[in-house]
MARTORBA-205511 format. One record per residue (C-alpha): x, y, z. Coordinates in nm, 4 decimals. Layout:
<recs>
+----------+----------+----------+
!       px !       py !       pz !
+----------+----------+----------+
!        X !        Y !        Z !
...
+----------+----------+----------+
</recs>
This chain:
<recs>
+----------+----------+----------+
!       px !       py !       pz !
+----------+----------+----------+
!  -0.3427 !  -2.2926 !   2.1005 !
!  -0.0896 !  -2.0306 !   1.9685 !
!   0.0371 !  -1.7974 !   2.2377 !
!  -0.1322 !  -1.4605 !   2.2783 !
!   0.0397 !  -1.1478 !   2.1112 !
!  -0.0796 !  -0.8208 !   2.2050 !
!   0.0255 !  -0.4911 !   2.0242 !
!  -0.0765 !  -0.1967 !   1.8738 !
!  -0.2274 !  -0.0847 !   1.5522 !
!  -0.2070 !   0.2192 !   1.3260 !
!  -0.3925 !   0.4059 !   1.0650 !
!  -0.2181 !   0.7474 !   1.0470 !
!  -0.5228 !   0.9367 !   1.0243 !
!  -0.4824 !   1.3073 !   1.0677 !
!  -0.7835 !   1.5173 !   1.1151 !
!  -0.7645 !   1.8518 !   0.9160 !
!  -0.8138 !   2.0380 !   1.2372 !
!  -0.5399 !   1.8500 !   1.4257 !
!  -0.2969 !   2.1276 !   1.3647 !
!  -0.0259 !   1.8574 !   1.3172 !
!   0.1502 !   1.8004 !   0.9853 !
!   0.1755 !   1.4524 !   0.8439 !
!   0.5383 !   1.4463 !   0.8758 !
!   0.5265 !   1.5379 !   1.2577 !
!   0.2608 !   1.2597 !   1.2879 !
!   0.4957 !   0.9871 !   1.1265 !
!   0.8026 !   1.1158 !   1.3479 !
!   0.6049 !   1.0871 !   1.6560 !
!   0.4493 !   0.7457 !   1.5864 !
!   0.7886 !   0.6173 !   1.4792 !
!   0.9321 !   0.7230 !   1.8391 !
!   0.6316 !   0.5784 !   1.9931 !
!   0.7010 !   0.2372 !   1.8231 !
!   1.0549 !   0.2488 !   1.9102 !
!   0.9359 !   0.2816 !   2.2835 !
!   0.6646 !   0.0367 !   2.2792 !
!   0.9210 !  -0.2487 !   2.1204 !
!   1.1249 !  -0.1830 !   2.4533 !
!   0.8050 !  -0.1915 !   2.6891 !
!   0.7287 !  -0.5578 !   2.5583 !
!   0.4584 !  -0.4947 !   2.2679 !
!   0.4330 !  -0.8079 !   2.0452 !
!   0.2564 !  -0.6707 !   1.7449 !
!   0.2577 !  -0.3486 !   1.5333 !
!  -0.0383 !  -0.3822 !   1.2732 !
!  -0.1547 !  -0.1298 !   0.9912 !
!  -0.4814 !  -0.0677 !   0.8315 !
!  -0.4892 !   0.0311 !   0.4589 !
!  -0.7146 !   0.2752 !   0.2872 !
!  -0.6907 !   0.5293 !  -0.0089 !
!  -0.8008 !   0.8673 !  -0.1147 !
!  -0.9146 !   0.9682 !   0.2055 !
!  -0.8767 !   1.3290 !   0.3072 !
!  -0.7036 !   1.3152 !   0.6664 !
!  -0.4165 !   1.1036 !   0.4996 !
!  -0.5385 !   0.7413 !   0.5969 !
!  -0.2274 !   0.5075 !   0.5402 !
!  -0.2196 !   0.4257 !   0.1584 !
!   0.1107 !   0.2545 !   0.1824 !
!   0.2125 !   0.0611 !   0.4713 !
!   0.5461 !  -0.1216 !   0.3612 !
!   0.7645 !   0.1541 !   0.3747 !
!   0.6492 !   0.2477 !   0.7390 !
!   0.7282 !  -0.1123 !   0.8482 !
!   1.0367 !  -0.1199 !   0.6920 !
!   1.1197 !   0.2003 !   0.8825 !
!   0.9920 !   0.0813 !   1.2002 !
!   1.1871 !  -0.2598 !   1.1428 !
!   1.5147 !  -0.0518 !   1.1351 !
!   1.4533 !   0.0560 !   1.5130 !
!   1.2804 !  -0.2076 !   1.6727 !
!   1.4180 !  -0.5822 !   1.7685 !
!   1.0950 !  -0.7530 !   1.8889 !
!   0.7640 !  -0.6540 !   1.7414 !
!   0.6183 !  -0.8210 !   1.4531 !
!   0.4748 !  -0.6360 !   1.1565 !
!   0.1314 !  -0.7154 !   1.0107 !
!  -0.1826 !  -0.5813 !   0.8543 !
!  -0.5522 !  -0.5491 !   0.9142 !
!  -0.5646 !  -0.5235 !   0.6301 !
!  -0.3989 !  -0.5083 !   0.3086 !
!  -0.6182 !  -0.4757 !   0.0215 !
!  -0.5289 !  -0.7220 !  -0.2412 !
!  -0.7075 !  -0.5932 !  -0.5207 !
!  -0.4982 !  -0.2820 !  -0.5401 !
!  -0.1756 !  -0.4677 !  -0.4725 !
!  -0.0044 !  -0.6752 !  -0.7669 !
!   0.0586 !  -1.0056 !  -0.5834 !
!   0.4188 !  -1.0538 !  -0.7382 !
!   0.5239 !  -0.6890 !  -0.6374 !
!   0.3687 !  -0.7412 !  -0.2983 !
!   0.5385 !  -1.0741 !  -0.2681 !
!   0.8812 !  -0.8849 !  -0.3442 !
!   0.8176 !  -0.6189 !  -0.0793 !
!   0.7381 !  -0.8683 !   0.1573 !
!   1.0772 !  -1.0550 !   0.0838 !
!   1.2766 !  -0.7207 !   0.1266 !
!   1.0888 !  -0.6513 !   0.4571 !
!   1.1233 !  -0.9897 !   0.5784 !
!   1.5018 !  -0.9654 !   0.5464 !
!   1.5248 !  -0.6018 !   0.7002 !
!   1.3066 !  -0.6971 !   1.0112 !
!   1.4915 !  -1.0407 !   1.0442 !
!   1.1828 !  -1.2691 !   0.9833 !
!   0.9355 !  -1.0265 !   1.1890 !
!   0.6451 !  -0.9855 !   0.9107 !
!   0.3024 !  -1.1313 !   0.8408 !
!   0.0240 !  -0.9927 !   0.6121 !
!  -0.3498 !  -0.9969 !   0.6595 !
!  -0.5666 !  -0.9583 !   0.3407 !
!  -0.8879 !  -0.8320 !   0.2539 !
!  -1.0622 !  -0.7419 !  -0.0841 !
!  -1.2177 !  -0.4168 !  -0.0027 !
!  -1.5470 !  -0.2735 !  -0.0268 !
!  -1.5207 !   0.1072 !  -0.0407 !
!  -1.6567 !   0.2108 !  -0.4055 !
!  -1.4322 !   0.5107 !  -0.4402 !
!  -1.1166 !   0.3194 !  -0.3959 !
!  -1.2126 !   0.0834 !  -0.6968 !
!  -1.2882 !   0.4320 !  -0.9133 !
!  -0.9634 !   0.5662 !  -0.8013 !
!  -0.7500 !   0.2677 !  -0.9096 !
!  -0.9731 !   0.2171 !  -1.2451 !
!  -1.0755 !  -0.1318 !  -1.1186 !
!  -1.4273 !  -0.2471 !  -1.1625 !
!  -1.5629 !  -0.3643 !  -0.8472 !
!  -1.7065 !  -0.6777 !  -0.9832 !
!  -1.3250 !  -0.7917 !  -1.0187 !
!  -1.2323 !  -0.7976 !  -0.6321 !
!  -1.3457 !  -1.1514 !  -0.5736 !
!  -1.1269 !  -1.2765 !  -0.8699 !
!  -0.8385 !  -1.0299 !  -0.7768 !
!  -0.8524 !  -1.1488 !  -0.4073 !
!  -0.8483 !  -1.5132 !  -0.4770 !
!  -0.5719 !  -1.5166 !  -0.7776 !
!  -0.3739 !  -1.2741 !  -0.5548 !
!  -0.3796 !  -1.5116 !  -0.2706 !
!  -0.2795 !  -1.8077 !  -0.4843 !
!   0.0113 !  -1.6265 !  -0.6285 !
!   0.1298 !  -1.5085 !  -0.2819 !
!   0.1290 !  -1.8788 !  -0.1911 !
!   0.3198 !  -1.9720 !  -0.4639 !
!   0.5739 !  -1.6886 !  -0.4027 !
!   0.5955 !  -1.7692 !  -0.0406 !
!   0.6705 !  -2.1597 !  -0.1463 !
!   1.0142 !  -2.0295 !  -0.2583 !
!   1.0083 !  -2.2317 !  -0.5782 !
!   0.9935 !  -2.1203 !  -0.9411 !
!   0.6386 !  -2.1380 !  -1.0827 !
!   0.3939 !  -2.0024 !  -1.3620 !
!   0.0396 !  -1.8951 !  -1.3081 !
!  -0.2203 !  -1.8669 !  -1.5809 !
!  -0.5517 !  -1.6827 !  -1.4311 !
!  -0.8301 !  -1.4535 !  -1.5324 !
!  -0.6696 !  -1.1531 !  -1.3865 !
!  -0.2844 !  -1.2452 !  -1.3516 !
!  -0.0668 !  -1.4517 !  -1.5568 !
!   0.3325 !  -1.4805 !  -1.5086 !
!   0.5735 !  -1.7134 !  -1.6310 !
!   0.8748 !  -1.8526 !  -1.4641 !
!   0.8882 !  -1.6465 !  -1.1252 !
!   1.1159 !  -1.7040 !  -0.8542 !
!   1.0983 !  -1.4495 !  -0.5681 !
!   1.4412 !  -1.3119 !  -0.4692 !
!   1.5644 !  -1.2388 !  -0.2374 !
!   1.4279 !  -1.5373 !  -0.0424 !
!   1.2023 !  -1.5061 !   0.2633 !
!   1.4058 !  -1.5219 !   0.5950 !
!   1.0693 !  -1.6911 !   0.7268 !
!   1.0261 !  -2.0587 !   0.6269 !
!   0.7191 !  -2.0732 !   0.4024 !
!   0.7261 !  -1.6885 !   0.3878 !
!   0.5293 !  -1.4515 !   0.6092 !
!   0.2188 !  -1.5942 !   0.7828 !
!  -0.0778 !  -1.5212 !   0.5842 !
!  -0.4144 !  -1.4104 !   0.7374 !
!  -0.7688 !  -1.3492 !   0.5611 !
!  -1.0280 !  -1.1248 !   0.6925 !
!  -1.3857 !  -1.1923 !   0.6767 !
!  -1.7114 !  -1.0322 !   0.7518 !
!  -1.9349 !  -1.2714 !   0.5520 !
!  -1.9652 !  -1.6530 !   0.5285 !
!  -1.7974 !  -1.6482 !   0.1914 !
!  -1.4929 !  -1.4713 !   0.3432 !
!  -1.4926 !  -1.7140 !   0.6467 !
!  -1.4847 !  -2.0345 !   0.3797 !
!  -1.2073 !  -1.8583 !   0.1734 !
!  -0.9654 !  -1.8508 !   0.4967 !
!  -1.0767 !  -2.2162 !   0.5480 !
!  -0.9892 !  -2.2980 !   0.1755 !
!  -0.6699 !  -2.1309 !   0.1640 !
!  -0.5779 !  -2.2744 !   0.5042 !
!  -0.4742 !  -1.9455 !   0.6664 !
!  -0.4842 !  -1.7850 !   0.9740 !
!  -0.8196 !  -1.5685 !   1.0307 !
!  -0.9148 !  -1.1776 !   1.0994 !
!  -1.2982 !  -1.1929 !   1.1881 !
!  -1.5332 !  -0.9100 !   1.1920 !
!  -1.8984 !  -0.8224 !   1.1946 !
!  -2.1387 !  -1.0857 !   1.3169 !
!  -2.0413 !  -1.3923 !   1.4798 !
!  -2.2864 !  -1.6348 !   1.2888 !
!  -2.1776 !  -1.4750 !   0.9344 !
!  -1.8060 !  -1.4889 !   0.9919 !
!  -1.6681 !  -1.6479 !   1.2976 !
!  -1.9003 !  -1.9751 !   1.3276 !
!  -1.8841 !  -2.0491 !   0.9539 !
!  -1.4896 !  -2.0460 !   0.9758 !
!  -1.5139 !  -2.2890 !   1.2671 !
!  -1.7424 !  -2.5113 !   1.0905 !
!  -1.5477 !  -2.5186 !   0.7759 !
!  -1.2323 !  -2.6263 !   0.9444 !
!  -1.4103 !  -2.8717 !   1.1652 !
!  -1.5743 !  -3.0197 !   0.8577 !
!  -1.2267 !  -3.1204 !   0.7090 !
!  -1.0767 !  -3.2363 !   1.0174 !
!  -0.9118 !  -2.9515 !   1.1254 !
!  -0.8928 !  -2.7769 !   1.4668 !
!  -0.9551 !  -2.3929 !   1.4960 !
!  -0.7114 !  -2.3893 !   1.7978 !
!  -0.4374 !  -2.4746 !   1.5562 !
!  -0.4603 !  -2.1252 !   1.3823 !
!  -0.4356 !  -1.7531 !   1.4915 !
!  -0.7216 !  -1.5438 !   1.5231 !
!  -0.6725 !  -1.1690 !   1.5167 !
!  -0.8479 !  -0.8349 !   1.5990 !
!  -0.8296 !  -0.4655 !   1.6288 !
!  -0.9954 !  -0.3983 !   1.9572 !
!  -0.8920 !  -0.0792 !   2.1178 !
!  -0.8012 !  -0.0738 !   2.5019 !
!  -0.7481 !   0.2312 !   2.7298 !
!  -0.6093 !   0.1775 !   3.0703 !
!  -0.6956 !   0.4419 !   3.3176 !
!  -0.7950 !   0.4769 !   3.6848 !
!  -1.0026 !   0.7821 !   3.6355 !
!  -1.2458 !   0.7350 !   3.3161 !
!  -1.4437 !   1.0309 !   3.3509 !
!  -1.1328 !   1.2679 !   3.3431 !
!  -0.9195 !   1.0602 !   3.0772 !
!  -1.1938 !   0.9037 !   2.8316 !
!  -1.3826 !   1.2034 !   2.6637 !
!  -1.1183 !   1.2445 !   2.4124 !
!  -1.0404 !   0.8765 !   2.3429 !
!  -1.4167 !   0.8363 !   2.2798 !
!  -1.4344 !   1.1306 !   2.0318 !
!  -1.1350 !   0.9895 !   1.8497 !
!  -1.3002 !   0.6263 !   1.8312 !
!  -1.6182 !   0.8054 !   1.7119 !
!  -1.4431 !   0.9709 !   1.4179 !
!  -1.2533 !   0.6770 !   1.3496 !
!  -1.5591 !   0.4823 !   1.3072 !
!  -1.7446 !   0.7394 !   1.1103 !
!  -1.5718 !   0.6512 !   0.7937 !
!  -1.6415 !   0.2967 !   0.7925 !
!  -1.9984 !   0.3656 !   0.8237 !
!  -1.9705 !   0.5668 !   0.5432 !
!  -1.8009 !   0.3082 !   0.3483 !
!  -2.0562 !   0.0624 !   0.4549 !
!  -2.3289 !   0.2634 !   0.3319 !
!  -2.2024 !   0.3592 !   0.0088 !
!  -2.1121 !  -0.0029 !  -0.0669 !
!  -2.4444 !  -0.1500 !   0.0822 !
!  -2.2549 !  -0.4140 !   0.3022 !
!  -2.1110 !  -0.4119 !   0.6418 !
!  -2.2798 !  -0.4014 !   0.9744 !
!  -2.6392 !  -0.3399 !   0.9015 !
!  -2.7988 !  -0.6783 !   0.9966 !
!  -2.9130 !  -0.7602 !   1.3351 !
!  -2.7266 !  -1.0307 !   1.5406 !
!  -2.4528 !  -1.1139 !   1.7719 !
!  -2.1485 !  -0.9041 !   1.6718 !
!  -1.7841 !  -0.9940 !   1.7529 !
!  -1.7317 !  -0.7216 !   1.9985 !
!  -1.4985 !  -0.4548 !   1.8857 !
!  -1.5828 !  -0.1789 !   2.1061 !
!  -1.3640 !   0.0183 !   2.3282 !
!  -1.2404 !  -0.1386 !   2.6472 !
!  -1.1689 !   0.1125 !   2.9165 !
!  -1.1134 !   0.1060 !   3.2887 !
!  -0.8354 !   0.0285 !   3.5517 !
!  -0.6217 !  -0.2822 !   3.5211 !
!  -0.8288 !  -0.5233 !   3.6803 !
!  -1.1449 !  -0.4188 !   3.4520 !
!  -0.9589 !  -0.4409 !   3.1526 !
!  -0.7949 !  -0.7753 !   3.2138 !
!  -1.1482 !  -0.9175 !   3.3062 !
!  -1.2996 !  -0.7969 !   2.9854 !
!  -0.9968 !  -0.9233 !   2.7773 !
!  -1.0032 !  -1.2565 !   2.9250 !
!  -1.3568 !  -1.3117 !   2.8531 !
!  -1.3210 !  -1.1848 !   2.5021 !
!  -1.0217 !  -1.3783 !   2.4064 !
!  -1.1400 !  -1.6967 !   2.5443 !
!  -1.4987 !  -1.6688 !   2.3791 !
!  -1.3349 !  -1.6076 !   2.0340 !
!  -1.0005 !  -1.7927 !   2.0505 !
!  -0.8425 !  -1.4802 !   2.0007 !
!  -0.4499 !  -1.5077 !   1.9696 !
!  -0.3752 !  -1.1663 !   1.8304 !
!  -0.5224 !  -0.8449 !   1.9560 !
!  -0.4053 !  -0.4860 !   1.8715 !
!  -0.5230 !  -0.1414 !   2.0300 !
!  -0.5428 !   0.1743 !   1.8396 !
!  -0.2206 !   0.3323 !   1.9727 !
!  -0.2705 !   0.6792 !   1.8084 !
!  -0.6468 !   0.7291 !   1.7669 !
!  -0.6907 !   1.0275 !   1.4911 !
!  -0.6592 !   1.3573 !   1.6644 !
!  -0.4827 !   1.2224 !   1.9674 !
!  -0.1020 !   1.3062 !   2.0208 !
!   0.0993 !   0.9967 !   2.1006 !
!   0.2052 !   1.1405 !   2.4336 !
!  -0.1550 !   1.1497 !   2.5390 !
!  -0.1768 !   0.7746 !   2.5110 !
!   0.1566 !   0.7105 !   2.6652 !
!   0.0137 !   0.6439 !   3.0386 !
!  -0.2500 !   0.3767 !   2.9143 !
!  -0.0074 !   0.2038 !   2.6805 !
!   0.2403 !   0.1647 !   2.9703 !
!  -0.0047 !   0.0316 !   3.1975 !
!  -0.1428 !  -0.2073 !   2.9125 !
!   0.2001 !  -0.3339 !   2.8351 !
!   0.3654 !  -0.3691 !   3.2066 !
!   0.0589 !  -0.4327 !   3.4092 !
!  -0.2359 !  -0.5704 !   3.1797 !
!  -0.0623 !  -0.7834 !   2.9118 !
!   0.1864 !  -0.9839 !   3.1554 !
!  -0.1009 !  -1.0657 !   3.3845 !
!  -0.3393 !  -1.1342 !   3.1229 !
!  -0.1039 !  -1.4018 !   2.9579 !
!  -0.0223 !  -1.5478 !   3.2828 !
!  -0.3825 !  -1.6022 !   3.3995 !
!  -0.4706 !  -1.7308 !   3.0398 !
!  -0.1911 !  -1.9948 !   3.0608 !
!  -0.3182 !  -2.1010 !   3.4138 !
+----------+----------+----------+
</recs>
């Protein structure tokens, strides 16, 4: 099984009543990432959405490039990059440049999106998202192979393409696929990528495991990533209320997207847990160990600057996470 990596995620959402400019928020987060890189964080992930009034991050590659220039250790990834809104060859070129800037510290998680307003905004019929997702992934994998190729699909056609500069990482950036459904889980298995499961265990995680095993592959050979916030505190009563408010604000948008799209978390069943873990060091280690073991999680990130909370307010929790929780957790899981 791959080593456990623990890190942070950012959406750069800035509630209208925060009193903080977008420019200030970006500057503060850049400083926070420099600090976390020295603190021992393994990952910095980004989420992508478009046309959201609070400035939800629409373009993650420039941010990763800026962060790569001031860090040495963290790996940059997405959960998720929305494939239908990214031309695969353009994305492959961006990733090649980013791979070189960062010294091979890039990976990418892909999903096909579900928020109707985004497809309307880009002028793309939502019914095309499946073909845009699959063809985009196929082209990316051709690009990552480092050989000249042509492609003739329903949505994309290209001739005589070779991505330059080449990638630092052999085979290009590691590729993850996100899934909330059985179809998404089987897509990850079909394209032999790493996995970002969400939603009901029986609809996403279990079908992925079954699909791999049915073709003689071992799920433990793959990386499984998730965003699950962790807040370390010795005094939850004092410290938790603003964090819980921020988490509620954060999740309210996704609920709106799910209602508009008619898909998401409406069904009953055992979910893949993504609720906030909060408490002292021992409590967080116990909760994380159980979760990681149950789902074979290899990559776990926490929201490091939840909407409406300044980076300095998260400093004590993040320092405890990366200097106390993460080292002990990794050691105990290895044992």
